[in-house]
C-alpha positions as CSV (number, residue, x, y, z in Angstrom):
1,M,10.6,-21.6,-44.5
2,R,10.1,-24.7,-42.8
3,L,13.0,-24.3,-41.0
4,V,12.1,-20.5,-39.8
5,I,8.8,-23.0,-38.7
6,F,10.8,-25.9,-36.6
7,L,13.2,-23.6,-34.6
8,A,10.3,-21.2,-33.5
9,S,8.6,-24.1,-32.0
10,L,12.3,-25.9,-31.0
11,L,12.9,-22.6,-28.7
12,I,8.7,-22.5,-27.4
13,T,9.7,-26.2,-26.2
14,F,12.7,-25.2,-24.2
15,S,10.9,-21.9,-23.0
16,A,8.3,-24.2,-21.8
17,F,11.1,-26.6,-20.4
18,A,12.9,-23.8,-18.7
19,E,9.6,-22.5,-17.1
20,Q,9.6,-26.1,-14.6
21,D,10.2,-26.2,-11.4
22,K,14.1,-26.0,-10.1
23,Y,13.2,-27.4,-6.4
24,Q,13.0,-31.3,-5.8
25,F,10.2,-31.9,-3.3
26,D,9.8,-35.4,-1.4
27,D,6.1,-35.2,-1.8
28,K,3.2,-33.5,-2.9
29,E,2.4,-31.3,0.2
30,Q,5.7,-29.6,0.7
31,A,5.5,-28.4,-3.1
32,V,2.2,-26.6,-2.2
33,R,3.7,-25.0,1.2
34,F,7.1,-24.3,-0.4
35,S,4.9,-22.8,-3.4
36,E,1.7,-20.8,-0.8
37,L,5.1,-19.7,1.2
38,T,7.2,-18.4,-1.5
39,K,4.0,-16.0,-2.6
40,E,3.2,-15.1,0.2
41,L,6.2,-14.2,1.7
42,R,8.1,-10.6,0.7
43,C,11.3,-9.9,-0.6
44,P,13.1,-7.1,1.6
45,K,14.5,-5.5,-1.6
46,C,12.1,-5.4,-3.9
47,Q,9.1,-4.8,-1.6
48,N,6.8,-5.1,-4.1
49,Q,7.2,-8.6,-5.0
50,N,6.8,-11.8,-3.7
51,I,10.0,-13.9,-3.1
52,A,8.9,-16.5,-6.3
53,D,9.1,-13.7,-8.6
54,S,12.0,-11.9,-7.3
55,D,15.2,-12.7,-9.0
56,A,17.1,-10.3,-6.1
57,V,19.8,-12.3,-4.1
58,V,18.3,-11.9,-1.0
59,A,15.0,-13.3,-2.3
60,K,16.4,-16.7,-3.9
61,D,18.5,-16.8,0.0
62,L,15.0,-16.3,1.6
63,R,13.8,-19.4,-1.1
64,D,16.5,-21.4,-0.7
65,K,15.7,-21.5,3.2
66,V,11.7,-21.6,3.0
67,L,12.8,-24.7,1.2
68,A,15.3,-25.9,4.1
69,L,12.4,-25.0,6.7
70,V,9.3,-27.1,4.0
71,K,12.3,-30.4,3.7
72,D,12.6,-29.9,7.7
73,G,9.4,-30.8,8.1
74,K,7.9,-27.2,9.4
75,T,4.7,-26.1,9.4
76,K,3.5,-22.9,7.5
77,D,3.1,-20.7,10.7
78,E,6.8,-21.7,11.7
79,V,8.2,-21.1,8.6
80,I,6.5,-17.3,8.6
81,E,7.4,-17.1,12.6
82,Y,10.7,-18.1,11.6
83,M,10.8,-15.1,8.2
84,I,9.2,-12.3,11.3
85,D,11.6,-13.3,13.9
86,R,14.9,-12.7,11.1
87,Y,13.0,-10.2,8.6
88,G,10.4,-7.7,10.7
89,Y,6.8,-7.4,9.8
90,F,7.7,-6.5,7.0
91,V,8.4,-9.9,5.3
92,H,5.1,-11.2,5.7
93,Y,2.0,-9.0,3.1
94,D,-0.6,-10.6,5.8
95,P,1.0,-8.2,9.5
96,P,-0.8,-9.0,12.4
97,V,-2.7,-5.5,14.0
98,T,-0.1,-3.9,16.5
99,P,-0.6,-0.6,18.3
100,A,2.0,0.7,15.7
101,T,-0.3,0.0,13.0
102,L,-3.3,0.8,14.6
103,V,-1.8,4.5,14.8
104,L,-1.1,4.2,11.1
105,W,-4.4,3.5,9.9
106,V,-6.4,5.7,12.9
107,L,-4.1,9.0,12.8
108,P,-4.7,9.8,9.3
109,V,-8.2,9.5,9.5
110,L,-9.0,11.5,12.8
111,I,-6.7,14.1,11.3
112,V,-9.0,14.8,7.9
113,V,-12.1,14.3,10.3
114,L,-11.0,17.1,13.0
115,G,-9.7,19.3,10.2
116,F,-13.7,19.1,8.9
117,G,-15.0,20.1,11.8
118,F,-12.7,22.7,12.4
119,I,-13.8,23.9,9.0
120,V,-16.6,23.4,9.5
121,L,-17.1,25.5,13.2
122,R,-15.2,28.1,11.2
123,Q,-18.3,28.7,8.8
124,R,-20.3,28.7,11.3
125,K,-18.7,31.6,13.2
126,A,-19.1,33.5,10.7
127,S,-21.4,32.7,9.4
128,V,-23.8,34.3,11.9
129,K,-26.7,36.4,10.9
130,Q,-26.0,40.3,10.4
131,T,-29.3,42.1,11.2
132,W,-29.6,45.8,9.3
133,T,-31.3,48.8,11.3
134,E,-32.2,52.0,10.2
135,Q,-28.9,52.8,11.8
136,D,-27.4,50.7,9.6
137,E,-29.3,52.0,6.4
138,A,-28.4,55.9,7.3
139,L,-25.1,55.7,8.3
140,L,-24.7,53.4,4.3
141,A,-27.0,56.1,2.8
142,K,-24.4,59.2,4.5
143,L,-21.2,57.3,2.7
144,I,-22.6,56.8,-0.2
145,E,-23.1,61.2,-0.7
146,Q,-19.7,61.6,1.0
147,N,-18.3,59.9,-1.8
148,Q,-20.6,61.0,-4.2
149,R,-19.3,64.6,-3.5
150,Q,-15.8,63.6,-3.6
151,E,-16.2,62.2,-7.5
152,Q,-18.1,65.5,-8.6
153,S,-15.4,67.5,-6.9
């Protein structure tokens, strides 16, 4: 039993060592900037994972490039600009507002509002109040009488 506990604790210890970052930095600021950038940049292959969490080959290449740029002294904005120039706005989780993105956000809302307006106008037109006259009452009585005669014969 002691052997099992020892092996389990040894396994936990080795997994804790495996979690340590494998990248070497010149100072703490570079490590923080690298960590922020890898969490802020999206993996082009995985699409919903940042490059810090992705195991894709392209994510590793991006991490390596971010590491090289950070070690070269590039600022966070310069690194993001480099990645956007190379991979497009998709690689950044916080893309800028452009006319294309405005169309993507506004057009569906506009379609829903116009559709709702169309339905309301159509309902108003269909719900025009009908007036019931004596002529209509006489016509209805005549039709009922004809229907009753046909049923009796």
